[in-house]
C-alpha positions, 0 to 999 in steps of 0.5 A: 355080760361078762365083766374082767378086770384089767388086770386079770384080762392081761394076766389071762389073756387066752381066757378072755379071748374064750369069754369075747368069742361066747359074750361081751365083756367088760374091762374095769379098772378100779371100779370103773368100765373103760372098755368093751371086748366084742366078738368079731361076730357080734360086730359085724351083727352091730354093723347091718343093724345100725350103718347105712347102705353108704357105710356097708358097701365100704366095709364090703368093699374093704375100704374101710374096717367094720370098726371103723365104719361104726365110729364114723357112723356114730360121729367118735373119733378114735383118742388121741395118745396126747389124751392119756388120762385116768379115770379121774382126769389125772395124767397119766404119763409125765409131760417132758416139758414140765418136768424140765421146767419143774428141775429148773426151779430153784 
C-alpha cells in the first residue's frame, strides 16, 4: 500500500488519483493516518466479500451506494460536520458563541 501526505495528495491530485487506481493509498497528516483512497474496483471487491445479500441487492437496485452500504454494514456513521477536531482532539474551527463570549469578557 502506498502512502502520501495530505499536502502531497492536494498538490499532485492527478498523481494521487493515478496511484489509487493501482493500489490503495493511505493519506497521512502530521505523521498520523487520516484516510485511505480506494479505486472503485477495489471497493466493489470489498462489497462482494463483506456485504450481506440484502445489502448487495439494494446496491444493485441503485437504492444505496457501495460506500453507504459498507458503512451501514459495518455500523459506522458518517462523520458529522460539528466533529471537526485535529488528531489530538483539539477543535479545528472556532465556535462563534465561544469567540463572542471571550470578546465580551473585560
